[in-house]
C-alpha positions as CSV (number, residue, x, y, z in Angstrom):
1,X,-14.2,25.1,8.3
2,X,-15.8,22.6,10.6
3,X,-17.6,20.9,7.7
4,X,-14.3,20.5,5.8
5,X,-12.5,19.1,8.9
6,X,-15.4,16.6,9.4
7,X,-15.2,15.5,5.7
8,X,-11.5,15.0,5.9
9,X,-11.8,13.0,9.1
10,X,-14.5,10.8,7.4
11,X,-12.3,10.2,4.3
12,X,-9.3,9.3,6.5
13,X,-11.5,6.8,8.5
14,X,-12.8,5.2,5.3
15,X,-9.3,5.0,3.9
16,X,-8.1,3.1,6.9
17,X,-11.1,0.8,6.9
18,X,-10.5,0.0,3.2
19,X,-7.0,-1.3,3.9
20,X,-8.2,-3.1,7.1
21,X,-11.2,-4.9,5.6
22,X,-10.1,-5.7,2.1
23,X,-8.1,-8.8,3.0
24,X,-11.1,-10.3,4.9
25,X,-14.0,-9.3,2.7
26,X,-12.8,-9.4,-0.9
27,X,-12.9,-12.5,-3.0
28,X,-9.7,-13.8,-4.4
29,X,-10.1,-12.2,-7.8
30,X,-10.9,-8.8,-6.3
31,X,-8.1,-9.0,-3.8
32,X,-5.6,-9.8,-6.6
33,X,-6.8,-6.8,-8.5
34,X,-6.7,-4.6,-5.4
35,X,-3.1,-5.7,-4.6
36,X,-2.0,-5.3,-8.2
37,X,-3.2,-1.7,-8.3
38,X,-1.8,-1.0,-4.8
39,X,1.6,-2.3,-6.1
40,X,1.3,-0.2,-9.2
41,X,0.5,3.0,-7.3
42,X,3.2,2.2,-4.7
43,X,5.8,1.9,-7.5
44,X,4.6,5.2,-9.0
45,X,4.8,6.9,-5.6
46,X,8.3,5.6,-4.8
47,X,9.5,6.7,-8.3
48,X,8.1,10.2,-7.8
49,X,9.7,10.3,-4.3
50,X,13.1,9.3,-5.7
51,X,12.7,11.9,-8.4
52,X,11.8,14.5,-5.8
53,X,15.0,13.7,-4.0
54,X,16.9,14.0,-7.2
55,X,19.2,11.2,-6.4
56,X,19.9,7.6,-6.6
57,X,22.9,7.5,-4.2
58,X,21.9,6.1,-0.8
59,X,23.6,8.8,1.3
60,X,22.3,12.0,-0.3
61,X,20.3,14.4,1.8
62,X,17.2,16.1,0.4
63,X,13.8,17.6,1.1
64,X,12.8,15.1,3.8
65,X,10.1,12.4,4.0
66,X,7.1,12.4,1.6
67,X,4.1,14.3,2.7
68,X,1.7,11.4,2.2
69,X,2.1,8.0,3.8
70,X,4.0,5.5,1.6
71,X,1.7,2.9,0.1
72,X,4.5,0.4,0.6
73,X,3.6,0.4,4.3
74,X,-0.1,-0.1,3.4
75,X,0.9,-3.0,1.3
76,X,2.8,-4.6,4.2
77,X,-0.3,-4.1,6.4
78,X,-2.6,-5.6,3.9
79,X,-0.4,-8.6,3.5
80,X,-0.2,-9.1,7.2
81,X,-3.9,-9.0,7.4
82,X,-4.2,-11.5,4.6
83,X,-2.1,-13.9,6.5
84,X,-4.2,-13.5,9.6
85,X,-7.5,-13.7,7.7
86,X,-7.7,-17.5,7.6
87,X,-7.6,-17.7,3.8
88,X,-6.7,-21.0,2.2
89,X,-3.0,-21.5,1.6
90,X,-3.4,-21.5,-2.2
91,X,-5.0,-18.1,-2.0
92,X,-2.1,-16.8,0.2
93,X,0.4,-18.1,-2.3
94,X,-1.3,-16.3,-5.1
95,X,-1.6,-13.0,-3.2
96,X,2.0,-13.3,-1.9
97,X,3.3,-13.8,-5.4
98,X,2.0,-10.3,-6.3
99,X,3.3,-8.5,-3.3
100,X,6.7,-10.3,-3.1
101,X,7.7,-9.2,-6.6
102,X,7.0,-5.6,-5.6
103,X,9.0,-5.9,-2.4
104,X,11.9,-7.4,-4.3
105,X,11.7,-4.6,-6.9
106,X,11.7,-1.9,-4.2
107,X,14.7,-3.4,-2.5
């Protein structure tokens, strides 16, 4: 049991580091790909969560929050880190165009 707990803790740590360091370390092409995939999986996750609730009305009550953290929050964190990573403005505009369309779609 201790080995499994240690492995889970290591995966969680690496997961957090991936989202923290990607905006600083990835080149523009890789960052665009990373954000595109993150938006894709976030969309899938939100669709599955809406299906789990079995509703589209805003006031319906259902099973509760999802068991895994929403990737939408991770996307917000990554975008915040991109802005603070001292990237050139043209790169920020390119990255923001990907994330903003996903944010609008979610709303």
